[in-house]
VEXZAFI-389656 format. One line per field, with one value per residue (C-alpha): x, y, z; residue in three letters. Coordinates in Angstrom, 1 decimal. Layout:
x [X|...]
y [Y|...]
z [Z|...]
res [ala|...]
//
This chain:
x [112.9|109.2|109.3|110.7|108.1|105.3|106.7|106.8|103.2|102.1|104.0|102.3|98.9|99.6|100.6|97.5|95.2|96.8|96.3|92.7|92.1|93.7|91.5|88.3|89.3|89.9|86.5|84.7|86.3|85.5|81.9|81.6|83.1|80.9|77.7|76.5|76.0|76.7|78.0|77.5|78.6|76.4|77.5|80.2|83.7|87.3|89.0|86.2|83.8|86.2|86.8|83.0|82.5|85.2|83.8|80.1|79.7|80.5|77.8|75.0|73.7|71.7|70.6|72.5|74.2|74.3|76.0|74.3|74.9|71.5|68.0|67.8|65.5|61.9|61.5|65.2|64.9|65.6|63.9|65.9|68.4|69.9|70.7|73.3|73.4|77.1|76.4|73.6|71.1|69.4|66.8|64.3|61.2|58.1|54.4|54.3|53.9|57.1|59.2|57.9|59.5|63.1|62.9|60.1|59.6|56.7|55.8|58.9|59.6|62.6|64.1|66.2|67.2|70.1|71.0|74.0|73.2|73.0|70.4|67.6|66.4|64.0|65.5|62.2|59.0|56.3|53.0|52.8|56.5|57.8|61.1|60.4|57.3|56.2|53.4|52.1|55.2|56.1|59.0|60.5|63.0|64.0|66.8|69.5|68.0|67.6|64.5|63.7|61.4|59.2|55.4|55.5|58.8|57.8|54.5|53.3|50.1|48.7|51.9|52.7|55.5|57.1|59.8|61.1|63.8|66.8|66.0|65.2|62.2|62.0|60.3|57.9|54.2|53.6|56.5|55.2|51.8|50.6|47.4|45.8|49.1|49.3|51.8|54.3|56.9|58.1|60.8|63.6|62.8|62.5|60.0|59.9|58.3|55.6|52.0|51.3|54.3|52.7|49.4|47.6|44.7|43.0|46.2|46.2|48.2|51.2|53.6|55.1|57.8|60.8|60.2|60.1|57.7|58.3|56.3|53.6|51.5|48.3|45.6|47.9|51.4|50.0|46.7|44.8|41.7|39.5|39.5|43.1|42.6|44.6|47.7|50.2|51.8|54.3|57.5|57.4|57.4|55.3|56.0|55.6|52.7|50.3|47.2|46.5|49.2|47.2|44.0|42.1|38.8|36.7|39.3|39.1|41.2|44.2|46.6|48.7|51.3|54.0|53.5|54.8|52.9|53.4|52.4|49.9|46.4|44.8|46.7|44.5|41.4|38.9|36.0|33.9|36.3|35.8|38.0|40.9|43.4|45.5|47.9|51.1|51.3|51.6|49.6|50.5|49.1|51.3|49.4|45.9|45.8|46.1|43.7|41.3|38.6|40.6|43.1|42.6|44.7|41.9|39.0|36.1|33.6|30.0|28.6|30.8|30.7|33.4|32.8|35.0|37.7|40.1|42.5|45.1|47.9|47.8|48.2|45.9|46.9|45.4|42.3|40.1|40.1|39.7|36.7|36.1|32.3|32.0|34.9|33.4|34.5|38.1|40.5|43.7|46.6|48.5|49.9|52.7]
y [54.9|53.9|54.5|58.0|58.9|57.8|59.9|63.0|62.5|62.1|65.2|67.2|65.9|67.0|70.5|70.8|69.8|72.4|75.2|74.2|74.3|77.8|79.0|77.7|79.4|82.7|82.6|81.7|84.6|87.1|86.0|86.5|89.9|91.2|89.8|89.0|92.7|94.5|98.0|100.3|103.9|106.1|109.7|109.4|109.7|109.2|108.3|109.7|107.1|104.3|105.5|105.8|102.4|100.8|102.5|101.7|98.5|96.1|97.6|96.2|92.7|92.3|94.2|96.6|99.8|102.5|105.9|108.7|112.4|112.9|111.3|108.0|108.1|107.0|103.3|102.5|102.0|98.5|96.7|96.2|98.9|101.8|104.9|107.2|110.8|111.9|115.6|118.2|118.6|121.8|121.7|124.0|121.9|123.1|122.3|120.3|116.6|114.8|117.7|118.1|115.3|114.8|111.3|109.3|106.0|103.8|100.2|99.6|97.5|98.2|101.3|103.7|107.2|108.2|111.8|111.7|115.3|116.6|119.0|118.3|121.8|123.3|126.6|128.5|127.1|126.0|124.3|120.6|120.0|117.1|116.5|112.8|111.2|107.7|105.7|102.2|101.2|99.8|99.8|103.0|104.9|108.6|109.6|112.2|114.6|118.3|118.9|122.5|124.7|122.2|122.3|118.8|117.9|114.2|112.8|109.3|107.8|104.2|103.2|101.6|101.7|104.9|106.0|109.6|110.1|112.2|114.9|118.6|119.6|123.4|125.9|123.5|124.1|120.6|119.1|115.5|114.6|111.1|110.0|106.5|105.3|103.4|102.2|105.0|106.5|110.1|110.5|112.8|115.2|119.0|120.9|124.7|127.5|125.3|125.9|122.5|120.5|117.1|116.2|112.8|112.2|108.8|107.7|105.5|103.5|105.8|107.5|111.0|111.2|113.1|115.9|119.7|121.8|125.6|128.4|126.6|129.4|127.8|125.5|123.6|122.3|118.8|118.0|114.7|114.4|112.0|108.9|109.2|106.9|105.4|107.5|108.4|111.8|111.9|113.5|116.4|120.2|122.6|126.3|129.7|128.6|131.3|129.1|125.7|123.5|120.3|120.0|116.6|116.3|113.3|111.0|108.7|107.0|109.3|109.8|112.9|112.1|114.2|117.1|120.6|123.3|127.0|130.3|129.2|130.8|127.5|124.6|121.6|121.8|118.9|118.5|115.4|113.1|110.1|108.7|111.2|111.0|114.0|113.1|114.2|117.4|121.1|123.4|127.1|130.0|132.8|135.4|134.4|137.1|139.9|138.4|136.0|136.1|134.2|132.1|129.1|126.0|123.7|124.1|121.6|122.4|122.9|122.2|119.1|117.3|115.3|112.3|110.2|112.8|111.7|114.3|113.2|115.0|117.9|121.7|123.9|127.5|130.0|127.8|130.9|131.5|127.9|126.8|123.9|124.0|121.4|119.2|117.4|117.5|117.6|119.7|121.5|120.2|123.5|126.6|127.3]
z [82.4|82.6|86.4|85.9|83.3|85.6|88.4|86.3|85.2|88.9|89.8|87.1|88.2|91.8|90.6|88.4|91.3|93.6|91.1|90.7|94.5|94.7|91.9|93.6|96.8|95.1|93.3|96.6|98.5|95.7|95.8|99.5|99.4|96.6|98.1|94.6|93.9|90.6|90.5|87.6|87.2|85.1|84.3|87.0|85.8|86.9|90.1|92.3|90.9|91.7|95.2|95.9|94.5|96.7|99.8|99.2|97.2|100.0|102.2|100.1|100.6|97.3|94.3|92.1|92.9|90.2|90.4|88.5|87.8|86.0|86.4|84.5|81.5|82.2|81.6|82.4|86.1|87.4|90.4|93.6|92.6|94.5|92.5|94.2|93.0|92.6|91.9|92.3|89.5|88.4|85.7|84.0|83.6|81.9|82.6|79.4|79.8|78.8|80.1|83.6|85.6|86.9|88.4|86.8|88.6|87.2|87.9|90.0|93.2|95.4|94.0|96.2|95.3|97.6|96.9|99.3|100.4|96.8|95.5|93.0|92.0|89.6|88.5|88.3|89.8|87.2|87.8|87.3|87.7|89.7|91.4|92.0|90.5|91.6|90.0|90.5|92.5|95.9|98.3|97.0|99.2|98.8|101.2|101.8|99.3|99.0|96.8|95.9|94.0|92.2|92.2|93.7|95.4|95.7|94.2|94.6|93.2|93.5|95.3|98.6|101.1|100.0|102.4|102.5|105.1|106.1|103.5|103.2|101.1|100.6|98.4|96.7|96.4|97.7|99.6|99.3|97.8|98.3|96.5|96.9|98.4|101.7|104.4|103.8|106.2|106.3|108.9|110.0|107.2|107.1|105.1|104.6|102.6|100.9|100.3|101.8|103.1|103.5|101.7|102.1|99.8|100.3|101.9|105.0|107.5|107.1|109.6|109.8|112.5|113.7|111.2|111.2|109.2|108.8|107.2|105.1|103.6|102.3|103.9|106.2|106.9|107.1|105.3|105.5|103.3|101.3|103.5|104.8|107.7|110.6|110.1|112.9|113.1|116.0|117.5|115.1|115.2|113.2|113.5|111.7|109.6|108.4|108.4|110.0|111.3|110.8|108.9|108.9|107.0|105.9|107.5|110.6|113.2|113.0|115.9|116.8|119.4|121.0|118.6|119.2|117.3|117.6|115.7|113.2|113.0|113.8|115.5|114.6|112.5|112.3|109.9|109.5|111.4|113.6|116.4|116.2|119.0|120.2|123.0|124.7|122.7|123.0|120.7|121.4|119.4|120.4|118.3|119.7|122.3|119.7|117.2|119.0|116.4|113.8|115.9|118.0|119.0|118.2|115.8|115.3|112.5|113.6|110.1|109.5|112.9|114.5|116.7|119.1|119.6|122.4|124.0|126.6|128.3|125.8|126.2|124.1|124.7|125.1|125.9|126.4|122.7|121.5|119.5|121.8|121.7|118.9|120.0|122.9|126.6|127.6|129.6|128.5|130.7|131.2|129.6|127.2]
res [met|gln|ser|asn|ala|gln|gly|ala|ile|glu|tyr|leu|leu|ile|ile|gly|ala|ala|ile|leu|val|val|ala|ile|val|ile|leu|ala|val|thr|gly|val|leu|ser|gly|gly|gln|thr|gln|thr|thr|val|gly|tyr|gln|gly|gln|glu|ala|ala|gln|lys|gly|leu|ser|asp|ile|tyr|lys|glu|ser|ala|gly|glu|leu|val|tyr|ile|ser|ala|pro|pro|ala|ala|gly|thr|tyr|gln|asn|asn|thr|glu|tyr|lys|leu|ser|ser|ser|ile|thr|thr|gln|leu|thr|ser|thr|ser|gly|asn|asn|ile|asp|phe|asn|ile|arg|gly|met|asp|gly|val|thr|ile|asp|cys|gln|gly|lys|asp|ile|thr|gln|ala|thr|lys|asn|thr|ser|thr|tyr|gly|ile|tyr|ile|tyr|asn|ser|lys|asn|ile|thr|ile|lys|asn|cys|gln|ile|lys|thr|phe|tyr|tyr|gly|val|tyr|ala|glu|asp|ser|asn|asn|ile|ile|leu|gln|asp|ser|asn|ile|phe|gly|asn|ser|phe|gly|ile|tyr|leu|tyr|arg|ser|asn|ser|asn|asn|ile|lys|asn|thr|ser|phe|gly|asn|ser|ser|ile|ala|ile|tyr|phe|asn|asn|thr|ser|ser|ser|thr|ile|ser|glu|ser|thr|leu|leu|asn|ser|ser|ser|leu|ala|ala|ile|met|leu|ile|gly|gly|ser|asn|asn|asn|leu|ile|lys|asn|ser|thr|ile|thr|gly|asn|asn|ser|arg|ala|ile|phe|ile|thr|asn|ser|asn|gly|asn|val|leu|asp|asn|met|thr|ile|ser|gln|pro|ser|ile|gly|ile|ser|leu|ser|thr|thr|gln|asn|thr|thr|ile|gln|asn|ser|lys|ile|cys|ile|thr|asn|ala|leu|thr|asn|pro|ala|thr|thr|thr|pro|leu|tyr|cys|ser|ala|thr|ala|pro|asn|thr|gly|leu|thr|val|gln|asn|thr|ile|phe|trp|pro|ser|thr|tyr|ala|tyr|phe|thr|asn|cys|gly|ser|phe|thr|ser|ser|gly|thr|cys]
//
């Protein structure tokens, strides 16, 4: 009898140990699949949210994934978090502080706004309205967004490593305005019907690439001012602008590489710059022949001198109407 009882106890112990091992294995596998990430759905309802979560959550390696159908309230953003927009947003902001910002990101690190192709739209343009406002933050990514009809589509101040990619920024007074913000990257993004599409003010060591800018109506499609140094603008197209395509003033060491510019009144305008490089580019002013007094592919101010300009393998057309006198000595490499 004693022997039978002891055997039963040993059997139960073996069964208990096996169950414990299986539980440990299940927990380990679950941890590997989830990658330690938390998913939250905010303002995103029903079966669609569950399907989106299942398809996307395992793609992330760290941080939190949050689905949203409206901008999070100011002060509720979390570091190292990706916010995915599940539906388009249309708002009617006013110029009044407290009611003039859609996405208000302050003091954050590692926030991503992924619009997934959805719109962020201001119903009627008002001054001092912001689609996305970034202040005192770093490592902020805006992607796959359609941002329309704000005074500032994207605005960043005292922030670093702001990334804007794979987006369309249309109908804003300023497409993106960067102030005292360095090491940024604007890539594969289209801008249109802005007063100024890209505005750098005291913003350095940043890159604009693989982008298209159409029909900017004010000072320039791209404007670099106030000590915006050592920026790279490359592999992009500017067309149909009524004023300057690129205006650089009081800024040094900027490089324009593989640019295609057509139809503005002035292609590139330089004022008080040092060591600007223009290379592998084509600047064509198609209306210069009919209005040579106010159009030129390259303008260098006589009253605000520029030094150290380098031009390599670049077409300025028509060169007979270029204000090259104050730009130094170089040769246009062909015709358009």
